[in-house]
N, C-alpha and C positions, 0 to 999 in steps of 0.2 A: 858366493858356492855358484861352480858349475855342475851346473846338468849332467847328467849323464846323457852318453847319446845313443839314441835309438830303444830307447822305453818308453814303451808305450805309459801311460796311463794306467794304473789298474783299474778294471770295470767294475769293482762289486761297493757296493751303499752299504755308507756309516752301520753300524752294529752298537749295540752296548756293549759298554767298557766291561771288562770280566773282570771281579776282586781278588782274584786267584794270583798267591806272589810271583809266577811266569809273567802274565800279561801285564802287572805290576810295574815289574821291573822291564819290560820290554818298553812302556811307556818311557818311565824313567829316565831310559836310555834316550830315545826319541825328543823329549822337551831338554835335557842334556846339549843334544846336541844342535837343535834346535833353536834354541837362545840362549848356549854357550854360558850355561845357570851349572852350578853346582847341583846335586840332586836334589828333587821335589819330590821326595816316594811318600815322606810323611807330610806333604800340602793334597797329593792326591788323596791319600788314604781317610784326611779330614773331610773331604771335599767327598767323596764316597759316602763314607759314615753321614754326611749331612744330604745328600739327596742323591740315591744311588741310580737314582733311573735317567739321569740326568746326563752320561757322560758316554762319551761314543767315540771310537773309531773307525779307521780303514786300513785291512789289509791286504793285501798281496804275497798270495804263498803263505809263508810262515812270517812276514816281515808285519809289523806295523810303521803304516806312512806317513798318517795322520792321525790327530786326536782334538777334542775340543769338548765340553761339558759347557750346563747350566744349573745352578742354582733357583729355582720358583721361593716366592717371599709372597706370595698371595694373587694382587695383581698384577705383580711385577716380576723378571727375573736378572739374573748375572747371568751373559754368557764368558766365557776364556778360557783361558791357557790354548788356544787354537795354536797346534804345531804340525809341522810336515817336514817329511825328511828334506836335508837338505837338495839331493840327490831328486825328490820329485818334486821340486814348488817349477809354477807354471806350467802346473797340470790340470789346475782349478781346484787344488784338493783341498783348500780353505771356503776356498766358496761352496764347497759340495757339504763339510763340514758344518759350515756357516749357518746353509738356509737348512737343516735337519734341526740345526737348534732351535732357527725361528719357527719350522713346523710343530715343534717339541712345546717351544714353552705356550704357542696361540693354543694346543691342545691341552695345555694346562690351565687354561684363560686368563692365562695375562695378557693384559692388553698396551703394557708398554716393554720392552730391551731392552737394557743396559748394558755397555760394555766399554773399556778405555782400551783408545788405540793407538800404538804406536802409526809412528809415520808412514812406515810399509805396508798395514795393516788397514788403514786408514781408506786408501780405494778402495780393497776390497768393501768392507761396510756400507762407501757411499751405494757402491753400484745395487748393494741390495735395501739401498732407502733411508740408511742409519742418516740421520743429521749429528755434527756438532750440536752439541748445549752447550759449552764450558770446555776448561782441564783440568784434570786432578793433577795434584803435587806431589810428589816424590818430595818426602825432606831427611836427610842425614843427621843423627844425632850428634852430638857434642861431647867429645871428651871431657868437659869439665863441665861440672855446675855452677849456673850465676849466682852470685852471691845478693840474696835481695830476703823482702823479710822473709818471716818463718811464714810456715802454711797454717790456719785458720780453720781448714774443714775437717772433718771427724773421715779419717782413710784407714783403712785395713783391707788387707790381705785374706781375698776370700773363695770358698771353693763350692759356696750358694749361688750355682748360677740358677735357680730359678725366680729368687727372689726378683733379679735385674729382667727376668723377662718383660714385664707391662712397664716399664719402662721404656726398654729397649723395644719394644714392639711402636710406643709413642713416638719416639723418636725416628727410629730408623724408618718405617710408615709400613713394614710387614713382618711377618712371622718367620725368624729366624732360629728358633727355640733348636731345631736340629743343630745348627750350625753350634751353637755355641754353648750346646752340652759337649758335642763332639771337642771344642775347642778346649775343653774343665779337662778332659782324660788324657791329653796330649802329655807329657811328660816334660815338654819343657816352656808348658804355659802357666803363667801366672796371672791373678786376675786383682786388680783394687778397686776399691770400694769406696765412693764418697756417698756418707750420708746425711741428710738433714732430717733430723728428728730419728724418726725409725726408717724413712724410707730414703731407698736411695735415689741420690743424686746423680751418679756418674759411676762409672767404670771403663777401666783400659786393662784389657788384656796387654803383655808383654811375652814376646818369644821370642825365640833365638833368631830371628833375622827380623823382626817387621814388629813394633807397637801398633796394638789394635786388634779384633776392634772395639772401639771406645765409643762414649758420648759424654754430656757431661751440660749441665742446665745453665751454665755462667763463664763468664770468663774465668773465676777465682776456681772453683771446681777445675774445670780444665787445666789451668798450667798445675794446682796441686795434684793430681794425679797424674803428669807427666815429671813433675816432679819425684817423685815419688821412686815411678819405675826408674829415673834415671840417677835417685841416690842409690837404689838397691842395683844397681847394674857396676856402677862404680865400686862400690863398696866389694863385690864380687873381683874385682878386677876383669869383670869381662870386658874386652879391647876389639873382640868382631866386628863387625860391619853390619850398623842397625838401621831402618831405616821407617817413616811414618808415612801413609798415604796418606794425604786430607781428599774429601771428598768436591766435587766444586761445590756443594750449599753453603759450606763449614765454615763460619764466623771466626774461627780461630787462628788464621794464618799470624796473624800481629801477634796476638799469645805465643803461637811455637819462637816464633825469632827473634822474639825478647826472650826467650829459653836459652837460647842457641842456635835451635835448630838451623839449617840452612839450606835451602832450595836448590835442589840436585837437578831435575828432570820434570816436565808436564808435559803431561799426553791427552791427548784428546778424549774428551766422554762424548758420548754417541747415543744419542737411544733410537729406534723406532715403536711408534705408535706414539702416545701421550707424553709430550717433553718430558712435564711436569709431575715427579712422583709424591705420594702421600707423604705424611708424617710430619715432625718438628726438624728435618733436616739439618737448619743451622746448625742446631746442635751436636752435631756427628763432630766428632773430634779425630776416627780415626777409619781409616778402611781395613774392615778382612787382609784382602788382597786384591790384586789386579784384577783376578778369578771370581772374584765371588762377591765384592763389593763391603 
C-alpha cells in the first residue's frame, strides 16, 4: 500500500477500545482493510467479552488508525489482531500498540507474552525482544471424510462449558474460563466433548471459520473429535472455507493430516520472557485464533 504523502503520524497514545457499536464498527472496518479480511466483528465481540481491559486503539481525529489486544491467562498472555491503517504504515503505530500491550501484560503479572507473527510483523516483534520458538500451523479442512474405523470414544455435543474448565486449565496451562464461556454464547459455535467414564477427556469447538479451541488426551480422542465436527459439517452441506490452527506444542499434526487436513501456511510463533508455557500443551488440538491462543 502507498503511504499518504505529507500526513503526520498521530501523536495520541493508545487508549482502551470502547465496546460501543459505533467504535466496534470502525475497528472492524480497519481490520478488514488492513488484513483484507471479511468482517471480524463477532471475534472482536468475543475478545472483549473474554478480556475487556486488554484491547486498545490509537485514534486520529474521528478515525481509528491502529488496534491491538491481549488476553491474559494467568502467568502468560497472548497478543494479536494488531492492525494499522494501510495509509499510516511505517509510522511506528504497530510498535506503539505492541509496546503498550507488553506493558499492560507485565502489569497483569504475566511473565511470558506469546504471539503468532506474519512475515511482515516478525521484524517489529524482534525489535521488541520477542524470539521465535517455533511455528503455528494453519490447516484447511477436507471437503470429504476419509473412510476409516468408526469411533470408539463417547462423544456428544454439549453446552456445559463448566465441566471442561479443569481439563482445559491443565492442558492449556492457564485459566481461559471467560473465553470458553463467551464462546459458548456465540450463535455459530458448537462444542463436541469426548468422555472417559464420567470425566471429559477432550473437547473441540466448531465455528463458522475455524475449528478450535480444543484439546485431547490421546490420538484416538483427537481423531474422533475432528471427525465428529467434519461429519456434521458435511451433513449440513456447509462448503465454507474453514481452518484449524495447530499450536506449536501439539503432537497431533500427523493425526490431522491422516484425516485429510492440509497444511496451508505456517506462522512464526514468538515469545517474550520465559519461552516455555505451563500445562500439558502437547495435548492441545486447536487454537482459538491467532489473536487468542
